[in-house]
BAGU-872789 format. One record per residue: residue in one letter; x, y, z of N, C-alpha, C in turn. Coordinates in steps of 0.05 Angstrom, whole numbers, plus 5000, padded with zeros to 4 digits. Example, Ala and Ser with C-alpha at 12.3 -4.5 7.8 and 13.67 -1.06 7.14 Angstrom:
% BAGU-872789
A526448865156524649105156526449345156
S525749555142527349795143525850015157
END
This chain:
% BAGU-872789
X476050784617476250474638473550474656
X472550304654470250284677470050124688
X468750174723468749954734466049844749
X466749534749464949364753464849274783
X462649324791462649234821463348934828
X464148834847464848524849462548364851
X459648544852456748344852456448254823
X457848404801457548334778458748074773
X461548014780463247874768462447594785
X460747604815459747384832457747314819
X455947454803453747374791453647274759
X456347324755456247254726455846964721
X455546864691454046594695456446344699
X456846244713459246034723459545764709
X462045764693462445454675465045394690
X465545444716467645294725468045414753
X468345354775468345344799471145514809
X472045544793474845604795475245824766
X476346124777477446234746479546104733
X480346234713482046074689484646124701
X486246284712487846324723489446124748
X486845994759486545884786487945694782
X490545434781491145244780491545044806
X490444824803489744564823492844534832
X494144624859496744514865497544244869
X499644174868500943984869501343914894
X500944044919501044034944499944244961
X497144174970496244364975497244525011
X498944365014500144415043502644645037
X503744645010506344795012505945095003
X507545205018507645575017508945684998
X508245764976509245944951510846224965
X514146174969515746294973514846664969
X513746654935513546964937511147054947
X509646944962506647084972507347124996
X509347035012509346985048512047175048
X512347185074514147405087516547125089
X519547285091521847055087522246855112
X521046885132520446675153519046495147
X517046575143514346395141515346055136
X514445915149514545655141512845465159
X512745185152510745035159512544825173
X512044845210513644645219512544325222
X514944205222514243885219510743765235
X509543945253507343845261504844025240
X506344165221503844285203503144555212
X503944675230502944885237505145095217
X503545335215505445575191506245775221
X508945785218509845975232511446175219
X511346445238512746645231514546825245
X515946875240518346965259518946845276
X518446575273519546395291517446405314
X514646405309512246425327510246285320
X508846005328507045895309504246085322
X502146045283501046255292498746105309
X498745855317496445745333497445885370
X500445915372500645985391500146295397
X500546435379499246765376496746775378
X494846625365491446645365491546615398
X492546365408491646325430492646605454
X494346645455495846965465493047185452
X493647285427492447515422489847445418
X488147295405486947335394486547315367
X484147235348483947235324481647435314
X481547575294483347605273486047835283
X487647725269490447915283492347905251
X493448145253495948215230497848215243
X499448045232501747955236504148105222
X506448195230508048395212511448265221
X512448095200514948015212516848165200
X518248225228520048575229523648365210
X523348145208525948075198525448185172
X522748085153522548085133522248405125
X521148585141520648805133522448955125
X524648945150527849085150529348935124
X529448735121530848655094530048795070
X526748795073525948945044527149165044
X526249375075527449605064529849645057
X531549565070534749565063535249525034
X533949355019534849174990532549474976
X530849564983529749824964532450074971
X533150114994535750325004538350214990
X538250024980541749904974541349854939
X538749774926538849834902537950044886
X537450224911536450494901539350694911
X541450554911543150804930543751004907
X543851284925544451484903542751694899
X539951454906537151624896535051614933
X533951734927532251724957529851594959
X529751394977526851244978525451355005
X523051435002520651525014519051265022
X518851165050516750975050513951065050
X512251015030509251165027507650985051
X507351235067506251155100503251095101
X502451145080499551035077498650765078
X500350575064501050325067500350145087
X502050265108501550145139503050385157
X502350475176503450655186503150605221
X504850615239505050675270508250685276
X507750785305510050915317512250685305
X511750445321514250255310514950215291
X513850255270514550225243516150435228
X515350685241517150935232519250945247
X520150855274523050745282524350575262
X522250355259524950165238525050255210
X523850475207524850605177526750835183
X527050905199529451115212531550905214
X531250735233533950565233535150475203
X534150345182533550225165535150475144
X534850775148535450895134533851015112
X531550945116528751085097528351265106
X526651485083525351745093522451685096
X520651845103518151755097516251975089
X514351845069511552005055508951975073
X508252215083505252195089503952415084
X501252235085499052465070496552525083
X497452575111494752685124496152795150
X494052985163494953025189495452775210
X493852585214493952415236497052265223
X497752235193500352075187502552185206
X502152515198504252695200504852645238
X502752715245502952745280504452445284
X503152215273504851965283507952035280
X508852075248511752105247513252235265
X511652415259513252655295513852565316
X511252395325510852345356513052095355
X513651965335515451675334518051705345
X518852065333521452165332522752135303
X521952125289523352085265524152405260
X527052485240527852705239525152815218
X525053075223522153225202522953215170
X525853285174527253365147527653125130
X527052885137526252555127523452525116
X520652715124518952735119517652825094
X516352735075514952895052512652845059
X510953075049507653095054506053155037
X504752955026502752925008500053025008
X497852994998495753005003494353324982
X491153214975491053374957488653704964
X488153594994486753755004487753855032
X490053935038491453985067489854165078
X489554155102488454415117490054555131
X489354795137490654925150493554965168
X491254795189492754655209494554425202
X493754285186495754095172498454285162
X497554435151499954565133501854675154
X500854825172502454985198503654745213
X502754465217504354345229506754275210
X506154215192508254115168510654335168
X510454605165512154805165513154825194
X512454785217512854925250515254685250
X513854395242515654235250518354185234
X518554325210521154335191520254065174
X518353935163518053795147520253835121
X520953665113523953635082521953755062
X519353675059518753705021515653735037
X514353915020510953855017510253854981
X508753714974507953644946504953754950
X505954004931503054154925501354034906
X499154074913497053964892494654094883
X494654314881492654574871493554794871
X491754974860493055254867491855464892
X490055244897488155354927490855304949
X492455114952494155024964495955174966
X497355344945499455404946498855714959
X496655814953495456054967495356044997
X493755845005494655855037497455775040
X498655665030501955535047502955885036
X502255985021504556215019502756405044
X500156485049499156565069500256475103
X501056215093501856155127504456185128
X506456215110508956275110509756535120
X507756735102508056975110507357065142
X505256805148504056885179507056815192
X508356585189509956425206512556595197
X513156735182515956745177517456555159
X517156395152517956135142517656115115
X519655945103519555915069518455615067
X517155515053516255285048517855115023
X518754885024520554735002518454484995
X518254594968516454404952516454294922
X515854084925515353964891512653984876
X513354134860508954124845508453784841
X506053704847505553404833503753434803
X505253354782504353364754502953114752
X500953144735498452924722500752854691
X501252614692502452614671500852514645
X499352414653497452324631497752024628
X499051824638499851594642496651394645
X497051274628494551034639495450794644
X495850874673497950484690495950314681
X497050104682495449754673494549694705
X493349854712491849764740489049904742
X487749804769484949824770484450214771
X482050174763481950514762481550744788
X480950534802481150694834484150724840
X486250614829488150634836491150744819
X489150784794490750934775490151264780
X492851344786493051634792494151874774
X494851774747496252004726494952074708
X491951884701490652054682489452294686
X488252474663487552624662485052734685
X483352554680479952534698480952484723
X482052564739482152544765483252764785
X482252634812483052874832485652954830
X487952854833490952924838492353124816
X493753264835495653484811494953654795
X497053784780496453964762497253844728
X495553864718495753754691497953854672
X500553644663501553804644500453824612
X498853724607497353734580496554084583
X494954074595493254354599495154484602
X498154504616499654734618499154854649
X497554734663497354784687499654774702
X500954484702504054484717505654714709
X505954764694507854954684507055224698
X504255304699504055534708504155474744
X502955264753503655224779506555224788
X508455184769511155164776512455454771
X511455594760511855924759511255994775
X509255984787507456064818509556074831
X510655764841511955724864514455844861
X515355894830518655974833518756274838
X516256394831517356654833515856734866
X514256614883513756714902516456664927
X515856914942517757044960517556834985
X515356694988514756475014515756185006
X516556164975516955834971519555794954
X520855554963522855464952521855214935
X521255204903521255034893523754854888
X523254564884525354394891525154244860
X523154194857523054054829519253884821
X519653654816517753564806516553284816
X513953264826513353024833511152874808
X511252594808509352394794508652204805
X505452114804505651894818503651674789
X504151504777502551354754500251284771
X500151034788498150864800499950674825
X498150474828498950274843498549984836
X500249784849500949534838501349484810
X503949634809505149624786507349444770
X507649214762509449104751511549164741
X511049294719512849414697513449704698
X516049764682516850084688515950194663
X514850054642514050174611511850414620
X510150464645509550704649511050914656
X513050884671514551044681516251174665
X517150994650518251174621516951314607
X514151304600512951534599512651844615
X512851734638512151904661514552074664
X517251974661519852064658520052274637
X519452174617519252334594517452604596
X516052534601514252814606515053024623
X515652854646516653064668519153154661
X520853054646524253144639523153304618
X520953324600520553534583519553774603
X517853774618516753964634519254154654
X520753964660523154114678524954264648
X524954154628526654314605525554514601
X522354504596520854744588521454954611
X521054874638520955084658524655184654
X526055034655529555214653529155344630
X527655344604528355504581526755784588
X524255714599523155914607524256114629
X525556034649526756164672530356204680
X530856004660533956014663533955804684
X533955734699533855564725532755254719
X534155074730534054784728533854664755
X531154604752529954524784532254194783
X532354114815534353934818533353654826
X530353724828529653414840527353354816
X526353154819524652944810523752644833
X521052644835520652404848518652304834
X519451984824517051834805515351684823
X515351774843512651624858512151324866
X510751214879511650924884509450714863
X507750604871506150394861507350124855
X510050034857510849834857509349544868
X507949384846506149144854508048924871
X506048774883507348464899505248294890
X506648004904505147854894502447774916
X500247754898497547634922497847374914
X498147294891497047024879499846914866
X499146634860502046514844502046694814
X500346794805499746844783501847114783
X502347214802502947504803506647514800
X507947664779510747624779512547874786
X512247964807513748254809516148314804
X517348544797520248554791522048524818
X523848534816525448634843526448864853
X527149004877527949254868530549274850
X532649114849535649154835533849154798
X531948974797531649004768529449274759
X528049344782526849604781529049804779
X531449754796532449984797534450074768
X534949864759536249794737534449974720
X531849874713530550004693530050294699
X529950364718528650654720531250854722
X533750744728536050894723536550894688
X536150724676536750804649534050914633
X532250954651530151104633531051414643
X531251444666532551714672534651824661
X536651664657539551684637538851764613
X536351624599536651654575534151934569
X532551924585531252224583531552464587
X533652464610536052754618537752824591
X538352604579541052624555538652824535
X536452674532535152734510534053024506
X533853134535532653364532535253604552
X537853464553540653584560539953644585
X539053504609538653664626541053454651
X541753604673543753524690541153234701
X543953094717542252804730540952954760
X537952944762536353054780537452874805
X536552954821536552774855533952674850
X534252404843531252334841530452124868
X527252134867526651934890524851794881
X523751584893521551374896519851354916
X518151234917515551234937514750924951
X516550724953514650474956514350394982
X511650294982509550295012509950025010
X507849884992506449634988509249404988
X511049624965512949314964514649294984
X514349365009516049355034514849135057
X512149345063510549185083508149065074
X507849035046505748895040506148595042
X508548415028509048155025510048125073
X511048275078511948285111509448145126
X507048235121504848255128503647935126
X502347855149499947625140497547655163
X494547555152492747685167491847375176
X490647305204489747025208487847075218
X485946905214483446875221482046515231
X480346565240478846325247476646255238
X476246015228474445875207471745885223
X469046065228466546005241464445815225
X464445835204462345655186463745545163
X462445315152463445125126460545075111
X460945215085457945195075458745155044
X458444875036457644865002455244974993
X456145174971454745204947453745104924
X451045064908451545064880451545274874
X452945274845453545494827452745534804
X450545224801450245224774451845054754
X450044854731451844634719452944394744
X451844384762451944104776455044244791
X455844434798458544614801458444614829
X459544634855459944714876462444834888
X462445094904464345254916463645254946
X465545204956465845174985465745434998
X464245565016463945835028465745755057
X468245905062469345885090468146175101
X467446195122466846445136468446435156
X470246635159471246705192471246945201
X472247055227472347235240472547545233
X473447575205474047795198472647845175
X474048125155471848095133471748395120
X470948465109471148725089472548985112
X471548915140472149145157475549115157
X477048945155479548925159480548885140
X479548825121480548835089478448925065
X478649185061477249295048477449285010
X480049135009481449144978479149024961
X478448714968477648584952474048634946
X473248794964470648924960471049154941
X473349344948472649604939474049604906
X475849394898476749354873477049124870
X476448934877476548644869479548584862
X480248584894483748504899483248284895
X485148084889485847774889487547654920
X486947524931488647394957488847084955
X491147004967491046744970490446695008
X490646455002490446295033490846085045
X492145945060492645735071491545645094
X491345295103490245265130492845345145
X492545415174494645525183495245295210
X493145205217494445055250494644765240
X495144615215495244365213495444335179
X496444105169496744005142494943855141
X494243795112492143665100491943445087
X491043205081491643035058488943035049
X487243225050484843145037485243275010
X483543264993482143334967483443704963
X484043804951484344114946481344174930
X479544374939477644454929477444774924
X475944814904476245124899473945274932
X474845404938473945584972473945814961
X472245954974471846304980472146365007
X474046515019473246565045472246825051
X470446845060468447085070468247085089
X467847415098467347565120464347495145
X464247685162461347655176459647835173
X460948045151459248305152456748225134
X455048405130452248365129451748545095
X453648405079454448505057455048155036
X453848195012453947994992457348024980
X458248224983460948294968463248314990
X463148195016464848165044465847965032
X468447875015470147775007472747795016
X474647585031476747635033478747565005
X478047255001479147104987477247004962
X477147134943475447044919475046734915
X477746664907477646384900480346274900
X481045994919483745884924482945594934
X485345444923484545114933485045124965
X483545014966483844965004483444695010
X484244595027482844285026479944265034
X479843985027476543935033475643945060
X477543905076476643825108477143995125
X477244325109477244475129475344635143
X475844595177473144625195472444765213
X470244795220470145005240472544995258
X473445235270475545295287478845245277
X478545135252481145125235482445475231
X485245505228485645795223486545805199
X485546065188486746055159488646275158
X490346315145493146525143492346625108
X492546905114492047045085494447175082
X496847115066499747245067498747515047
X501347615046500947975031498548195043
X498948105075496648185079497048525091
X500248605091501548775111500449065101
X500549045071498649375063495949475061
X495349635059492349725065490149515075
X490949385093489449305105488749385134
X489849405149489849575177489649845167
X491049975148490450255145488250365135
X486650125122484450165108481950105122
X482349975146480349805159478150005178
X475849865185473650135188471949975212
X469850005221468949935238465149885231
X465749755210463449665195462449485216
X459649455216457849385229457849315262
X459849585274460649675296463349415309
X464349355288467249095288469349255299
X470149225328472749295324475149185315
X477449305308478649235289481849085303
X481948915289484448805304487348855307
X488248755330491248875334493148785302
X496148935314497548885295499948835312
X501348585304503948495320505848455303
X508348505313511248425307511648145315
X513048085297514247755304516847755292
X519047675311522047615306523147475326
X524747325315526547065333524546995351
X522346965349519946755368519346955386
X519347245381518947435401515947575394
X514147615405511947735393511848025414
X512148225397511448545403509148705393
X507548805407504848955394506049255388
X504049235365505649495353502149665346
X499849535344496549715349496149485371
X494549605381493149485406490349345391
X489349135399486149015387484449255392
X482349415387480349595395479149385402
X477549495425474449385438471449545432
X469549355440467649515433467349755448
X468049775472468049995484469750285479
X471950185464473050415448471450535426
X469850345414467850405390464950525407
X463950405429461750645439462750845454
X464250875458465451115466465351285463
X464551335436464851555410462151635414
X459651465415457451425416456451695433
X455551945429454752115439451352005466
X449951885443447051795466447651595481
X450551445481450951245506452051405534
X452451705530452751805556456051775557
END
């Protein structure tokens, strides 16, 4: 699979201002439920409301751009995943979005937490979650990171390389402790997703290859180490995946690996982690499965494969992140310029520039991710036209919403809301062009709760040693 930069698509020959999959809406003011958090609605005055809070009031209070997390939606999705996978362990993937308030919500809803950096681990610990409910990932964990995981009592560490096993053994010997680990196995599955978020094919940085025998060697090494307790195998095939077919292949290969390990050692390992990567709806064309549907499919796969290899039922865990926080989040922007652009053949696309951009959502520029948008401060009876929502940054690829139908009378000062923005927006945000990152607020029952404050320019300049 090869990666085409977004500019390649932008400058391709244009036969229509809209992509084939984008269809003209019957009602440009309607909110498609699967794209929005469950409390989102359009009030009689036309303003979009989230968690009982009008976006106009919110922007007047905290400014724009702003990320809005619907607490009711987040908690409901967390419960749905926990209940659908009852008997399994659900780890929320913190890389999607993490802050102290959200960690506390997770703990209250009975979910575990997966972290993959020193910063995420520190946030989780300071937020007060039981360390035994934390799983720690990372392909290049530092000694300080591993030491913190060991001394704090993290429930499991997912080892990713032989070098990490060496460091872990040395630290355990120094600290007089034992590390509980899963070995991350690369299953060779080609997930149907963008190459940058497919993580189980052979030629990439994560895990021990099953095909080459590295995974079995890594397992043997952990099993025979006096400093390591080997719990089982971890697998992750990618992100934004809508069906369970890839998981079926991954389960078969990891179960076979468990059987080979049992044959060689006489020990059957108790745990199997299938990872996460469950997709959500970003556009009307996306059709993700529900947690209940996914649970049914995955349980059937595990049952079939364990019987095939004569294994006992393992303790299975999964790691949804985007699937819980993605739909709960909405980004709100203010329009600053409106520009009709001739794209050839007598066709025109409207460019709507807003006060955010690739610094607060890099995904469209990074791997051509698609999003949707809606006029948020009013309704409109104007003709729907194909529009492109772009940011303020000095890049041609600074696109937030590549194509969507928006009213032709969208004007300077209007607010646009981008649903499904809860995952990988704030967590991947940057200070490109010296742009402060937006705040994150929670809304629930008409109340607004700060989660992450807005950065100021002073915050950024304080790091510049030349400014004293």
